[in-house]
C-alpha positions as CSV (number, residue, x, y, z in Angstrom):
1,M,-23.3,21.9,0.1
2,D,-25.9,19.6,1.7
3,E,-25.2,17.2,4.5
4,T,-24.9,14.1,2.3
5,A,-22.3,15.7,0.0
6,R,-20.3,16.8,3.1
7,R,-20.5,13.3,4.5
8,R,-19.5,11.7,1.2
9,A,-16.5,14.1,0.8
10,R,-15.3,13.2,4.3
11,H,-15.7,9.4,3.6
12,T,-13.9,9.8,0.3
13,A,-10.9,11.5,2.0
14,R,-10.7,8.7,4.7
15,T,-10.9,6.0,2.0
16,A,-8.2,7.7,0.0
17,R,-6.0,7.7,3.1
18,I,-6.7,4.1,3.8
19,N,-5.9,3.2,0.2
20,R,-2.6,5.1,0.4
21,D,-1.7,3.2,3.5
22,A,-2.5,-0.1,1.9
23,D,-0.5,0.9,-1.2
24,R,2.5,1.8,1.0
25,R,2.2,-1.6,2.8
26,N,2.0,-3.5,-0.5
27,A,5.0,-1.6,-1.8
28,A,7.0,-2.4,1.3
29,A,6.0,-6.1,1.2
30,A,7.0,-6.3,-2.5
31,L,10.3,-4.6,-1.7
32,Q,10.9,-7.1,1.1
33,R,10.2,-10.0,-1.1
34,A,12.6,-8.7,-3.7
35,L,15.3,-8.3,-1.1
36,D,14.6,-11.8,0.3
37,R,15.0,-13.3,-3.1
38,R,18.3,-11.5,-3.6
39,D,19.6,-12.4,-0.1
40,N,18.6,-16.1,-0.5
41,G,20.1,-16.4,-4.0
42,G,23.3,-18.1,-2.8
43,A,26.1,-19.1,-5.2
44,T,23.7,-20.6,-7.8
45,G,21.3,-17.6,-7.9
46,H,18.1,-19.5,-7.1
């Protein structure tokens, strides 16, 4: 494996980890919004 391929593989792994972290944050934010909507529903449901 030449140097550029090794560098690319390392960068791809780091990018994948960053993307997983972003996906986790987005999922957590979506869950929080859903919970907020449910909690703020009140007697009328909106």
